[in-house]
VOGU-3710 file (C-alpha; in Angstrom, 3 decimals, decimal comma):
1> xxxxxxxxxx> 1,337/15,851/-0,961  -0,063/12,657/-2,474  3,346/10,957/-2,245  3,505/11,724/1,481  -0,011/10,347/1,919  0,856/7,180/0,007  3,953/6,576/2,133  1,890/7,071/5,296  -0,689/4,580/3,970  2,091/2,122/3,092
11> xxxxxxxxxx> 3,522/2,344/6,612  0,076/1,994/8,176  -0,657/-1,163/6,171  2,769/-2,597/7,055  2,465/-1,879/10,782  -1,096/-3,195/11,056  -0,243/-6,237/8,943  2,806/-7,133/11,003  0,918/-6,666/14,268  -1,849/-8,951/13,018
21> xxxxxxxxxx> 0,730/-11,435/11,730  2,580/-11,471/15,036  -0,564/-12,622/16,819  -1,607/-15,249/14,291  -0,233/-18,546/13,086  -1,336/-18,418/9,448  2,034/-18,515/7,697  5,714/-18,528/8,565  7,005/-15,117/9,635  9,019/-14,278/6,523
31> xxxxxxxxxx> 6,216/-15,308/4,171  3,654/-13,251/6,061  6,023/-10,269/6,183  6,531/-10,477/2,414  2,781/-10,678/1,821  2,240/-7,690/4,108  4,932/-5,712/2,289  3,368/-6,546/-1,077  -0,064/-5,495/0,188  1,462/-2,221/1,398
41> xxxxxxxxxx> 2,899/-1,581/-2,051  -0,474/-2,302/-3,661  -2,142/0,146/-1,276  0,502/2,777/-2,063  0,146/2,326/-5,832  -3,644/2,414/-5,634  -3,571/5,619/-3,586  -1,239/7,295/-6,077  -3,346/6,079/-9,007  -6,522/7,510/-7,474
51> xxxxxxxxxx> -4,904/10,810/-6,471  -3,336/11,338/-9,902  -6,661/11,000/-11,724  -7,155/14,722/-12,375  -3,595/15,142/-13,618  -3,846/12,088/-15,872  -7,148/13,369/-17,277  -5,577/16,763/-17,979  -2,743/15,045/-19,837  -5,110/12,744/-21,722
61> xxx> -3,763/9,582/-20,070  -6,792/8,528/-18,038  -7,391/4,830/-18,141
//
């Protein structure tokens, strides 16, 4: 279930980021798209890291 949630969060960040980027003139399109994609991956990783806390604790890998 947490993987599905992280993918949904990734897509949400991407869609919102690209909509915001389409209406702004901060960076060139490809650069902004790459930054948005990277931010989506960070959000996905963070979500999975948070959701796996109990499992990591049970395995003795909490950090």
